[in-house]
N, C-alpha and C positions, 0 to 999 in steps of 0.2 A: 735657544733664546730665553733669556730671564725676563720675567714680568716683575720689576721692581716694586710694584704696588702689592704684590702678594707675598706671603711668608716664604723665606729662603732658608735652605739647609745645605750642609755639605753631603756628598754622596754617602758618607759614613754615618749620617744622622745628626751632626752637631748643629746647633742653632747658629744662624748668621743674623747679625743685627746690622742694618744699613745705617751708616753714620752720615754719608754725604753722597749725593749723586751729581753727575756732570762736573766733577773736579777736574782741573787742569794743572798738570805739572809746570810750574814757572821755569822758563829756560828751554823748554821743549817747544820749538816753534810749530812743528807738525804733529804734536801729540793729540790723540783722541781723547775725548771726555772719559773720566773714570768714575767708578763707584768705589768708595772707601767703605770697608765693612770690618766688624769685629766677629771673629769666629770663636765660639765658646771652646774652652779647653776640654781635654779628656783626661784619663787617669795619669798619662805621662806629662802633659802640658796643662797644669791646673789653671794658669792665667789666661789661656787662650792667645789669640794672635790677631794682629790687624793686617789686613791685606787689601790690595787693589785689584779691581777687574775692569775690563773694558765693559762698556754699557750693554754689549751682547752676552756678557756672562764669561767671556774668555779670560783667563788669568793673565795678570800683568807680570807675575813672578817668574823666576828662572825655572826651567825644567827640573824636576826632582823635588822641588818645594811646593808644588802646586796642590791645592785642595780644590777638587772640582765642586762646584755649587750647582744647585737646581732649585726650582720652586718646589715647595712642600707639596706632595701629592695628597690631595683631599679625597677621601673615599665617600662615595655617594651611593645611594640606592633608592630605588622607586619603582613604580608600577608603569608600564607602557601599554597602551592600547594599539594594536596593529589592525588598521581598517581594511587595507587592500594592498596588494603588491602590484606595481605598475611597472612596465618595461621601460619607461622614460621618465625623467624628471618633470617634463612639461605636463605629461598625463597625470602624474601624481598631484602637482600643483593645482591643476584644473579640478580635481576631484576632492579637495581638502574639506569642503563642507559636508561631505557624506558622513553620516554618524553610525553606520552599520558596522560594528566592530567585528573582526574576524577572530581575533585572539587577544588575550590579556596575559602579559608575562612580567614577572619581577625580575629586575636587572640590578646589577652592581657595577660600578665604573669608578675610575680614578681620574681627577682633573688636575 
């Protein structure tokens, strides 16, 4: 699922610019809303191309011409304090106010 409010790229790393959301093809009575985008070119395709995708990120193009898109993965890092390991979510929620840390760790993740 694509989050259209965040940066988008093709799976090979090309920038995708959203031109229009919730577009509808005239003459298609049961057509789903589309996103119209411009995909930056590469060394073979200098000008790039325009393409349409369903709002869930599925391509509207014919098979074989499809460029898959995704949200740009943002790398993040930070420190996490682990206070206590609980056997259930309810037990963990009940003990949120305790401040006796068990361990501190540095973590990296992608969103």
